[in-house]
N, CA, C and O of each residue as an XYZ file, in Angstrom:
852
protein
N      64.546    106.576    151.545
C      64.864    106.397    150.146
C      66.311    106.956    149.971
O      66.637    108.011    150.517
N      67.156    106.247    149.218
C      68.606    106.676    148.954
C      68.555    107.759    148.004
O      67.529    108.031    147.381
N      69.690    108.410    147.876
C      69.930    109.394    146.793
C      69.693    108.895    145.465
O      69.000    109.545    144.682
N      70.268    107.672    145.111
C      70.019    106.965    143.835
C      68.626    106.806    143.452
O      68.198    106.999    142.314
N      67.872    106.407    144.558
C      66.371    106.049    144.424
C      65.594    107.417    144.141
O      64.663    107.461    143.336
N      65.997    108.421    144.789
C      65.295    109.763    144.629
C      65.487    110.314    143.133
O      64.575    110.812    142.474
N      66.717    110.162    142.729
C      67.017    110.599    141.400
C      66.251    109.631    140.380
O      65.721    110.110    139.378
N      66.206    108.347    140.638
C      65.379    107.442    139.731
C      63.987    107.752    139.665
O      63.365    107.740    138.602
N      63.459    108.041    140.820
C      62.061    108.509    140.940
C      61.765    109.855    139.989
O      60.790    110.011    139.254
N      62.797    110.718    140.191
C      62.600    111.932    139.443
C      62.593    111.748    137.990
O      61.789    112.344    137.274
N      63.520    110.890    137.518
C      63.584    110.605    136.082
C      62.300    109.971    135.576
O      61.877    110.275    134.460
N      61.664    109.102    136.353
C      60.396    108.533    136.009
C      59.345    109.584    135.996
O      58.531    109.653    135.076
N      59.352    110.401    137.002
C      58.215    111.471    137.173
C      58.246    112.489    135.975
O      57.202    112.989    135.555
N      59.415    112.766    135.468
C      59.469    113.857    134.354
C      59.438    113.097    133.062
O      59.503    113.720    132.002
N      59.342    111.768    133.083
C      59.297    110.916    131.774
C      60.578    111.032    131.026
O      60.580    110.874    129.805
N      61.757    111.322    131.737
C      63.015    111.154    131.097
C      63.332    109.697    130.770
O      64.066    109.400    129.828
N      62.756    108.789    131.577
C      62.920    107.408    131.427
C      61.457    106.807    131.270
O      60.617    107.032    132.141
N      61.187    106.103    130.243
C      59.877    105.424    130.072
C      60.072    103.888    129.944
O      60.935    103.407    129.210
N      59.209    103.131    130.712
C      59.257    101.733    130.739
C      57.949    101.234    130.068
O      56.852    101.670    130.418
N      58.107    100.283    129.070
C      57.011     99.741    128.429
C      57.334     98.408    127.841
O      57.481     98.302    126.624
N      57.455     97.354    128.668
C      57.815     96.065    128.134
C      56.766     95.484    127.144
O      57.134     94.670    126.298
N      55.459     95.884    127.228
C      54.376     95.367    126.327
C      54.562     96.003    125.003
O      54.273     95.328    124.015
N      54.998     97.194    124.848
C      55.136     97.833    123.466
C      56.560     98.395    123.393
O      56.794     99.583    123.615
N      57.495     97.504    123.076
C      58.892     97.864    123.218
C      59.260     99.078    122.185
O      58.621     99.266    121.149
N      60.188     99.747    122.529
C      60.789    100.871    121.713
C      61.818    100.190    120.795
O      62.393     99.178    121.197
N      62.082    100.718    119.535
C      63.042    100.237    118.681
C      64.197    101.286    118.753
O      63.974    102.479    118.545
N      65.372    100.829    119.039
C      66.574    101.544    119.053
C      67.205    101.821    117.616
O      66.948    101.060    116.683
N      67.938    102.796    117.479
C      68.593    103.035    116.196
C      69.334    101.829    115.607
O      69.504    101.710    114.394
N      69.784    100.907    116.542
C      70.465     99.665    116.129
C      69.461     98.703    115.590
O      69.873     97.733    114.954
N      68.154     98.881    115.787
C      67.099     97.982    115.458
C      66.699     97.096    116.529
O      65.720     96.361    116.397
N      67.404     97.120    117.588
C      67.064     96.295    118.729
C      65.683     96.750    119.436
O      65.374     97.937    119.536
N      65.012     95.859    119.838
C      63.732     96.195    120.614
C      64.208     96.306    122.164
O      65.035     95.554    122.679
N      63.591     97.299    122.770
C      63.985     97.616    124.163
C      62.650     97.928    124.918
O      61.698     98.442    124.330
N      62.617     97.582    126.300
C      61.497     97.917    127.015
C      61.609     99.319    127.660
O      60.684     99.804    128.312
N      62.826     99.966    127.439
C      63.017    101.212    128.134
C      63.504    102.329    126.968
O      64.206    102.075    125.989
N      63.035    103.415    127.280
C      63.508    104.595    126.445
C      63.938    105.756    127.420
O      63.203    106.128    128.335
N      65.119    106.280    127.177
C      65.693    107.258    127.827
C      66.028    108.587    127.167
O      66.755    108.597    126.174
N      65.550    109.665    127.655
C      65.833    110.982    127.132
C      66.170    111.899    128.336
O      65.345    112.655    128.848
N      67.446    111.765    128.739
C      67.919    112.633    129.867
C      67.972    114.151    129.546
O      68.067    114.986    130.446
N      67.908    114.477    128.240
C      67.949    115.894    127.885
C      66.780    116.726    128.562
O      66.837    117.945    128.723
N      65.728    115.936    128.935
C      64.515    116.587    129.572
C      64.980    117.074    130.964
O      64.349    117.993    131.489
N      65.994    116.547    131.571
C      66.393    116.947    132.896
C      66.767    118.417    133.021
O      66.584    119.058    134.056
N      67.321    118.934    131.871
C      67.791    120.347    131.968
C      66.638    121.264    132.116
O      66.893    122.418    132.461
N      65.322    120.900    131.891
C      64.304    121.795    131.966
C      63.614    121.782    133.423
O      62.645    122.504    133.657
N      64.132    120.976    134.323
C      63.684    120.789    135.673
C      64.771    121.154    136.707
O      65.586    120.291    137.033
N      64.823    122.462    137.266
C      65.846    122.908    137.992
C      66.118    121.910    139.278
O      67.282    121.620    139.553
N      65.232    121.488    139.911
C      65.351    120.618    141.066
C      66.049    119.263    140.657
O      66.913    118.748    141.367
N      65.652    118.766    139.565
C      66.094    117.507    139.046
C      67.517    117.616    138.573
O      68.319    116.729    138.866
N      67.873    118.666    137.853
C      69.190    118.896    137.302
C      70.148    119.175    138.492
O      71.315    118.788    138.449
N      69.671    119.810    139.493
C      70.556    120.075    140.698
C      70.847    118.815    141.425
O      71.963    118.592    141.895
N      69.901    118.029    141.517
C      70.118    116.717    142.230
C      71.075    115.867    141.475
O      71.914    115.173    142.050
N      70.948    115.924    140.193
C      71.869    115.173    139.259
C      73.300    115.666    139.396
O      74.208    114.869    139.628
N      73.513    116.972    139.256
C      74.974    117.396    139.314
C      75.521    117.369    140.621
O      76.731    117.210    140.781
N      74.670    117.521    141.652
C      75.135    117.386    143.027
C      75.642    115.856    143.179
O      76.732    115.609    143.697
N      74.816    114.889    142.714
C      75.286    113.457    142.664
C      76.612    113.261    141.985
O      77.514    112.588    142.486
N      76.704    113.915    140.747
C      77.912    113.716    140.079
C      79.157    114.343    140.828
O      80.239    113.756    140.845
N      78.966    115.497    141.412
C      80.019    116.078    142.129
C      80.418    115.071    143.235
O      81.619    114.833    143.369
N      79.546    114.479    144.013
C      79.945    113.545    145.031
C      80.615    112.255    144.599
O      81.421    111.669    145.322
N      80.235    111.812    143.339
C      80.958    110.774    142.830
C      82.390    111.116    142.354
O      83.295    110.286    142.440
N      82.563    112.277    141.882
C      83.830    112.650    141.432
C      84.752    112.965    142.681
O      85.943    112.652    142.668
N      84.207    113.544    143.668
C      84.985    113.751    144.939
C      85.474    112.411    145.505
O      86.598    112.262    145.984
N      84.512    111.416    145.411
C      84.822    110.164    146.108
C      85.752    109.291    145.347
O      86.582    108.609    145.949
N      85.648    109.278    143.942
C      86.403    108.358    143.245
C      87.455    108.975    142.332
O      88.385    108.270    141.941
N      87.360    110.236    141.976
C      88.259    110.875    141.122
C      88.707    112.308    141.574
O      88.808    113.256    140.795
N      88.945    112.357    142.820
C      89.372    113.641    143.453
C      90.542    114.353    142.812
O      90.683    115.562    142.991
N      91.390    113.654    142.072
C      92.564    114.265    141.423
C      92.256    114.865    140.134
O      93.156    115.298    139.415
N      90.967    114.915    139.790
C      90.511    115.535    138.454
C      91.009    116.973    138.304
O      90.875    117.779    139.225
N      91.579    117.290    137.148
C      91.975    118.599    136.687
C      90.918    119.298    135.815
O      90.759    120.518    135.847
N      90.226    118.493    135.060
C      89.419    119.054    134.060
C      88.044    118.181    133.966
O      88.089    116.960    134.113
N      86.882    118.833    133.726
C      85.687    118.009    133.441
C      85.337    118.248    132.023
O      85.348    119.370    131.518
N      85.006    117.094    131.357
C      84.764    116.995    130.032
C      83.309    116.571    129.886
O      82.809    115.718    130.619
N      82.634    117.208    128.896
C      81.246    116.844    128.550
C      81.141    116.222    127.219
O      81.862    116.651    126.318
N      80.306    115.242    126.996
C      80.168    114.664    125.677
C      79.016    115.444    124.966
O      77.986    115.782    125.548
N      79.278    115.690    123.694
C      78.279    116.301    122.780
C      77.130    115.426    122.403
O      77.376    114.334    121.889
N      75.886    115.806    122.612
C      75.543    117.137    123.181
C      75.095    116.961    124.565
O      75.252    117.871    125.378
N      74.494    115.739    124.916
C      73.785    115.599    126.232
C      74.583    115.757    127.419
O      74.046    116.125    128.464
N      75.864    115.504    127.353
C      76.715    115.582    128.598
C      77.124    117.039    128.811
O      77.511    117.379    129.929
N      77.064    117.911    127.822
C      77.608    119.312    127.991
C      76.942    120.005    129.226
O      77.693    120.426    130.106
N      75.550    120.159    129.361
C      75.137    120.912    130.422
C      75.525    120.423    131.775
O      75.852    121.188    132.682
N      75.477    119.075    131.890
C      75.786    118.436    133.217
C      77.272    118.777    133.550
O      77.604    119.086    134.694
N      78.156    118.709    132.512
C      79.572    118.941    132.787
C      79.879    120.417    133.151
O      80.786    120.751    133.913
N      79.006    121.281    132.510
C      79.133    122.762    132.864
C      78.801    123.019    134.306
O      79.555    123.702    134.999
N      77.642    122.465    134.801
C      77.244    122.613    136.213
C      78.180    122.027    137.162
O      78.496    122.643    138.180
N      78.697    120.734    136.855
C      79.754    120.123    137.726
C      81.023    121.033    137.829
O      81.523    121.356    138.907
N      81.501    121.420    136.592
C      82.723    122.171    136.505
C      82.569    123.526    137.330
O      83.480    123.942    138.046
N      81.464    124.124    137.193
C      81.166    125.467    137.963
C      81.158    125.164    139.417
O      81.753    125.934    140.170
N      80.523    124.086    139.907
C      80.402    123.721    141.292
C      81.721    123.420    141.828
O      82.019    123.765    142.971
N      82.583    122.755    141.019
C      83.856    122.259    141.585
C      85.115    123.299    141.271
O      86.277    123.097    141.622
N      84.643    124.434    140.549
C      85.598    125.305    140.149
C      86.746    124.748    139.380
O      87.914    125.029    139.646
N      86.378    123.944    138.411
C      87.395    123.315    137.598
C      87.099    123.718    136.048
O      85.971    124.026    135.662
N      88.183    123.681    135.252
C      88.071    123.907    133.831
C      87.128    122.920    133.140
O      86.979    121.787    133.598
N      86.559    123.295    132.159
C      85.780    122.377    131.329
C      86.074    122.323    129.913
O      86.485    123.325    129.328
N      85.877    121.131    129.278
C      86.027    121.052    127.823
C      84.824    120.271    127.354
O      84.100    119.713    128.178
N      84.582    120.211    126.041
C      83.619    119.295    125.647
C      84.141    118.569    124.343
O      84.990    119.060    123.599
N      83.527    117.327    124.149
C      84.124    116.426    123.086
C      83.021    116.270    122.028
O      81.913    115.849    122.362
N      83.289    116.586    120.824
C      82.436    116.403    119.690
C      82.395    114.842    119.335
O      83.322    114.085    119.621
N      81.320    114.472    118.735
C      81.303    113.061    118.291
C      82.347    112.680    117.183
O      82.784    111.537    117.043
N      82.708    113.784    116.392
C      83.840    113.568    115.462
C      84.423    114.982    115.117
O      83.742    115.981    115.347
N      85.600    115.073    114.602
C      86.287    116.291    114.410
C      85.453    117.121    113.377
O      84.820    116.578    112.472
N      85.498    118.546    113.584
C      84.813    119.373    112.725
C      85.372    119.215    111.282
O      86.565    118.955    111.129
N      84.556    119.362    110.246
C      85.086    119.342    108.995
C      85.473    120.551    108.267
O      85.613    120.640    107.047
N      85.650    121.573    109.238
C      86.109    123.010    108.691
C      86.893    123.526    109.712
O      86.994    122.928    110.783
N      87.511    124.674    109.469
C      88.291    125.448    110.367
C      89.507    124.530    110.846
O      90.202    123.968    110.000
N      89.735    124.398    112.085
C      90.917    123.724    112.622
C      90.607    122.215    112.780
O      91.484    121.461    113.201
N      89.452    121.791    112.471
C      89.084    120.472    112.526
C      89.190    119.791    113.997
O      89.587    118.643    114.196
N      88.775    120.680    114.958
C      88.939    120.321    116.346
C      87.820    119.228    116.675
O      86.727    119.272    116.111
N      88.135    118.271    117.588
C      87.096    117.445    118.190
C      86.963    117.870    119.693
O      85.893    117.690    120.275
N      88.008    118.417    120.309
C      88.003    118.886    121.696
C      87.836    120.404    121.626
O      88.592    121.114    120.963
N      86.788    120.873    122.355
C      86.623    122.348    122.419
C      86.883    122.793    123.846
O      86.354    122.222    124.799
N      87.724    123.843    123.976
C      88.157    124.351    125.284
C      89.551    124.120    125.390
O      90.114    123.681    124.387
N      90.291    124.356    126.531
C      91.649    124.345    126.817
C      92.042    123.020    127.512
O      91.672    122.816    128.668
N      92.766    122.135    126.847
C      93.177    120.933    127.503
C      94.706    120.841    127.458
O      95.257    120.771    126.360
N      95.419    120.837    128.585
C      96.797    120.841    128.660
C      97.399    119.336    128.697
O      96.783    118.418    129.239
N      98.469    119.191    128.166
C      99.153    117.919    128.152
C      99.260    117.320    129.549
O      99.796    117.967    130.448
N      98.775    116.123    129.751
C      98.799    115.368    130.958
C      97.781    115.690    131.993
O      97.801    115.127    133.088
N      96.855    116.617    131.660
C      95.796    116.932    132.592
C      94.798    115.804    132.862
O      94.319    115.214    131.894
N      94.458    115.469    134.081
C      93.487    114.334    134.355
C      92.056    114.789    134.203
O      91.628    115.805    134.749
N      91.358    114.016    133.461
C      90.043    114.355    133.075
C      88.952    113.353    133.441
O      89.121    112.141    133.305
N      87.862    113.878    133.894
C      86.583    113.046    134.134
C      85.697    113.445    132.957
O      85.476    114.615    132.644
N      85.184    112.312    132.299
C      84.239    112.636    131.234
C      82.816    112.439    131.819
O      82.521    111.493    132.549
N      81.969    113.409    131.438
C      80.583    113.341    131.889
C      79.655    113.025    130.670
O      79.784    113.645    129.615
N      78.679    112.009    130.847
C      77.831    111.655    129.815
C      76.352    111.555    130.458
O      76.196    111.552    131.679
N      75.409    111.485    129.655
C      74.057    111.538    130.235
C      73.606    110.033    130.486
O      72.861    109.764    131.429
N      74.054    109.114    129.662
C      73.569    107.717    129.668
C      74.681    106.796    129.210
O      75.453    107.083    128.295
N      74.711    105.641    129.924
C      75.653    104.605    129.566
C      74.898    103.452    129.216
O      74.244    102.896    130.099
N      74.893    102.969    127.935
C      74.331    101.814    127.502
C      75.355    100.673    127.325
O      75.535     99.852    128.224
N      76.008    100.633    126.182
C      77.131     99.679    126.085
C      78.460    100.412    126.406
O      79.463     99.724    126.596
N      78.530    101.733    126.477
C      79.702    102.485    126.702
C      80.438    102.823    125.471
O      81.498    103.444    125.554
N      79.945    102.452    124.314
C      80.689    102.674    123.032
C      80.844    104.116    122.740
O      81.958    104.513    122.398
N      79.837    104.964    122.836
C      79.963    106.404    122.479
C      80.880    107.191    123.459
O      81.748    107.962    123.049
N      80.638    106.952    124.788
C      81.527    107.702    125.689
C      82.993    107.210    125.603
O      83.919    108.008    125.745
N      83.189    105.969    125.384
C      84.617    105.505    125.209
C      85.328    106.176    124.019
O      86.520    106.477    124.075
N      84.512    106.411    122.882
C      85.035    107.200    121.741
C      85.471    108.573    122.227
O      86.502    109.085    121.790
N      84.679    109.193    123.150
C      85.030    110.437    123.681
C      86.323    110.367    124.515
O      87.171    111.256    124.446
N      86.446    109.315    125.284
C      87.567    109.123    126.163
C      88.886    108.928    125.292
O      89.935    109.456    125.659
N      88.821    108.201    124.192
C      89.915    108.040    123.314
C      90.301    109.432    122.592
O      91.483    109.646    122.325
N      89.379    110.305    122.302
C      89.602    111.579    121.723
C      90.301    112.402    122.666
O      91.204    113.138    122.267
N      89.937    112.349    124.034
C      90.637    113.215    125.035
C      92.081    112.643    125.094
O      93.026    113.428    125.021
N      92.281    111.352    125.220
C      93.534    110.827    125.435
C      94.487    111.146    124.340
O      95.679    111.385    124.529
N      93.861    111.135    123.120
C      94.634    111.294    121.847
C      95.085    112.820    121.705
O      95.963    113.186    120.925
N      94.386    113.644    122.542
C      94.688    115.144    122.533
C      95.523    115.516    123.592
O      95.701    116.715    123.807
N      96.112    114.583    124.351
C      97.087    114.872    125.380
C      96.561    114.852    126.807
O      97.341    115.021    127.745
N      95.286    114.653    126.995
C      94.720    114.443    128.275
C      94.881    113.089    128.774
O      95.365    112.214    128.057
N      94.497    112.868    129.976
C      94.513    111.454    130.674
C      93.122    111.351    131.273
O      92.828    112.047    132.245
N      92.286    110.535    130.746
C      90.947    110.208    131.312
C      91.139    109.300    132.446
O      91.789    108.264    132.303
N      90.587    109.644    133.613
C      90.811    108.779    134.812
C      89.420    108.095    135.173
O      89.388    107.168    135.981
N      88.325    108.554    134.582
C      87.115    107.979    134.757
C      85.900    108.562    134.072
O      86.006    109.592    133.406
N      84.749    107.932    134.218
C      83.504    108.489    133.514
C      82.435    108.512    134.582
O      82.323    107.584    135.382
N      81.674    109.544    134.592
C      80.478    109.677    135.404
C      79.187    109.995    134.577
O      79.259    110.896    133.740
N      78.147    109.397    134.731
C      76.902    109.699    133.985
C      75.733    109.825    134.842
O      75.812    109.533    136.035
N      74.576    110.270    134.276
C      73.362    110.512    135.050
C      72.823    109.107    135.214
O      72.354    108.794    136.308
N      72.850    108.256    134.247
C      72.139    106.968    134.279
C      72.882    105.828    133.569
O      73.583    106.098    132.594
N      72.767    104.620    133.992
C      73.330    103.578    133.283
C      72.341    102.423    133.207
O      71.516    102.261    134.106
N      72.406    101.644    132.185
C      71.447    100.453    131.920
C      71.998     99.287    132.617
O      71.346     98.244    132.574
N      73.165     99.325    133.283
C      73.768     98.233    133.963
C      74.009     96.977    133.010
O      74.004     95.840    133.482
N      74.219     97.216    131.663
C      74.388     96.022    130.805
C      75.722     95.486    130.940
O      76.703     96.205    131.128
N      75.772     94.110    130.839
C      77.103     93.414    130.894
C      77.996     93.932    129.762
O      79.208     93.835    129.954
N      77.624     94.402    128.752
C      78.479     94.796    127.680
C      79.270     96.075    128.082
O      80.420     96.313    127.713
N      78.507     96.870    128.887
C      79.346     98.107    129.333
C      80.408     97.784    130.362
O      81.442     98.449    130.411
N      80.177     96.795    131.169
C      81.182     96.365    132.180
C      82.378     95.901    131.445
O      83.508     96.271    131.762
N      82.111     95.009    130.359
C      83.209     94.402    129.631
C      83.936     95.542    128.832
O      85.166     95.528    128.777
N      83.259     96.466    128.251
C      83.961     97.518    127.462
C      84.804     98.403    128.325
O      85.946     98.680    127.960
N      84.287     98.888    129.507
C      85.062     99.607    130.314
C      86.262     98.938    130.942
O      87.304     99.548    131.184
N      86.065     97.619    131.200
C      87.155     96.813    131.728
C      88.252     96.711    130.772
O      89.425     96.876    131.110
N      87.861     96.422    129.505
C      88.836     96.294    128.288
C      89.654     97.668    128.175
O      90.810     97.676    127.751
N      89.041     98.728    128.546
C      89.747    100.000    128.402
C      90.370    100.458    129.705
O      90.901    101.568    129.759
N      90.330     99.649    130.763
C      91.014     99.946    132.028
C      90.385    101.115    132.706
O      91.116    101.858    133.361
N      89.101    101.359    132.620
C      88.407    102.491    133.179
C      87.265    102.084    134.104
O      86.622    101.049    133.928
N      87.042    102.940    135.093
C      85.944    102.802    135.979
C      84.886    103.871    135.706
O      85.213    105.033    135.465
N      83.567    103.449    135.749
C      82.524    104.429    135.482
C      81.505    104.364    136.713
O      81.303    103.322    137.336
N      80.957    105.438    136.966
C      79.895    105.602    138.036
C      78.722    106.389    137.578
O      78.905    107.339    136.816
N      77.612    106.090    137.955
C      76.369    106.824    137.650
C      75.625    107.319    138.891
O      75.733    106.775    139.991
N      74.917    108.312    138.658
C      74.036    108.883    139.821
C      72.989    107.937    140.158
O      72.708    107.727    141.338
N      72.343    107.305    139.127
C      71.394    106.207    139.473
C      71.483    105.203    138.355
O      72.170    105.440    137.362
N      70.804    104.091    138.497
C      71.043    102.997    137.538
C      69.711    102.171    137.271
O      68.708    102.292    137.973
N      69.802    101.395    136.276
C      68.586    100.620    135.834
C      67.945     99.864    136.966
O      66.745     99.977    137.219
N      68.815     99.047    137.681
C      68.143     98.137    138.697
C      67.424     98.975    139.763
O      66.335     98.676    140.252
N      68.126    100.019    140.056
C      67.418    100.882    141.143
C      66.170    101.472    140.505
O      65.140    101.520    141.177
N      66.188    101.918    139.270
C      64.958    102.505    138.691
C      63.834    101.644    138.595
O      62.719    102.056    138.913
N      64.045    100.332    138.133
C      62.881     99.456    137.933
C      62.363     98.999    139.342
O      61.183     98.676    139.477
N      63.213     98.972    140.351
C      62.692     98.705    141.690
C      61.810     99.842    142.253
O      60.809     99.610    142.930
N      62.230    101.071    141.940
C      61.415    102.276    142.343
C      60.220    102.247    141.616
O      59.184    102.575    142.196
N      60.191    101.863    140.287
C      58.925    101.867    139.401
C      57.928    100.856    139.986
O      56.720    101.089    140.028
N      58.513     99.677    140.452
C      57.616     98.670    141.031
C      57.088     99.116    142.288
O      55.894     98.897    142.492
N      57.819     99.751    143.240
C      57.376    100.127    144.556
C      56.342    101.212    144.450
O      55.497    101.404    145.324
N      56.448    101.961    143.268
C      55.371    103.060    143.187
C      54.332    102.663    142.200
O      53.690    103.547    141.634
N      54.109    101.381    141.940
C      53.051    100.710    141.095
C      53.015    101.295    139.735
O      51.963    101.446    139.114
N      54.230    101.634    139.266
C      54.311    102.126    137.752
C      54.420    100.868    136.799
O      54.113    100.970    135.612
N      54.834     99.763    137.309
C      54.957     98.541    136.607
C      54.456     97.465    137.349
O      54.381     97.588    138.571
N      54.048     96.272    136.720
C      53.675     95.101    137.372
C      54.691     94.124    137.720
O      55.834     94.285    137.292
N      54.398     93.124    138.452
C      55.490     92.055    138.742
C      55.863     91.430    137.467
O      57.049     91.124    137.347
N      55.073     91.187    136.505
C      55.350     90.550    135.350
C      56.312     91.577    134.454
O      57.202     91.118    133.738
N      56.080     92.865    134.548
C      56.816     93.796    133.799
C      58.231     93.741    134.410
O      59.207     93.705    133.660
N      58.374     93.734    135.805
C      59.572     93.715    136.542
C      60.440     92.593    136.057
O      61.622     92.783    135.772
N      59.854     91.420    135.963
C      60.598     90.182    135.469
C      61.037     90.426    134.027
O      62.185     90.094    133.733
N      60.280     90.951    133.131
C      60.639     91.170    131.883
C      61.815     92.116    131.734
O      62.723     91.927    130.925
N      61.740     93.159    132.573
C      62.741     94.173    132.582
C      64.153     93.673    133.100
O      65.211     94.114    132.652
N      64.067     92.758    134.037
C      65.191     92.152    134.636
C      65.882     91.265    133.553
O      67.106     91.189    133.437
N      64.978     90.599    132.766
C      65.485     89.615    131.693
C      66.165     90.456    130.564
O      67.177     90.022    130.012
N      65.646     91.584    130.240
C      66.210     92.402    129.209
C      67.659     92.799    129.585
O      68.575     92.669    128.772
N      67.832     93.244    130.729
C      69.117     93.660    131.222
C      70.293     92.563    131.071
O      71.431     92.782    130.656
N      69.784     91.397    131.482
C      70.740     90.248    131.379
C      71.152     89.885    129.989
O      72.292     89.502    129.725
N      70.186     90.017    129.098
C      70.548     89.589    127.641
C      69.610     90.434    126.581
O      68.606     89.932    126.077
N      70.026     91.686    126.322
C      69.119     92.501    125.634
C      68.880     91.939    124.132
O      67.812     92.132    123.552
N      69.947     91.237    123.555
C      69.746     90.741    122.272
C      68.714     89.573    122.161
O      67.919     89.505    121.224
N      68.770     88.722    123.101
C      67.816     87.547    123.143
C      66.450     88.177    123.510
O      65.465     87.752    122.905
N      66.298     89.097    124.391
C      64.974     89.709    124.691
C      64.448     90.355    123.426
O      63.282     90.145    123.091
N      65.243     91.131    122.706
C      64.719     91.681    121.492
C      64.272     90.682    120.383
O      63.311     90.902    119.645
N      65.004     89.631    120.330
C      64.632     88.604    119.324
C      63.223     87.933    119.650
O      62.436     87.592    118.767
N      62.991     87.780    121.014
C      61.749     87.136    121.386
C      60.570     88.105    121.136
O      59.443     87.653    120.932
N      60.814     89.409    121.150
C      59.717     90.312    120.898
C      59.407     90.337    119.359
O      58.251     90.460    118.956
N      60.439     90.220    118.549
C      60.299     90.111    117.057
C      59.705     88.804    116.581
O      59.163     88.783    115.476
N      59.756     87.774    117.281
C      59.219     86.486    116.831
C      57.753     86.409    116.991
O      57.149     85.389    116.658
């Protein structure tokens, strides 16, 4: 079993990721989805969180070794960023979803110096929209984001397009296709479920419309 597969299995075991094509979840956007992810649960499991931040450290060393600062997205990316920064002995900042409406109105918390190279840590990449907002906030504050690392990604085509449009690379400790394969191998989903899950990844909007009809 690969490292990615082990982490995927752990996410399933602690129910950080739930698969249910027969009774889809409704996202905030209104879309129906066969998957629900709550990676905040990982912080309560020492072995799981250690596997995650070790995986993140390896991704950063491999792809973004020139990083000066680790940034966490508020709120789910913050604990993982803290563990990664501690392990790599690097400064850490975190990025609010929007500037504070009081005090100095900061969106970036911590010390970020002009021109420092930053890796942004998030818990989940769906379309990439929220983390790319954090990327823009860091860049607008004088930093230079060189990449993004997450716990998990849905592997959606929209994410690939959005990151490409922003000239950025992103890497995840584990991913959707790995996770559904592990789920099938462990008899957590049927062959029909696997097919449905694969169809959702290719075109979430069409899949959602079929469920609503």
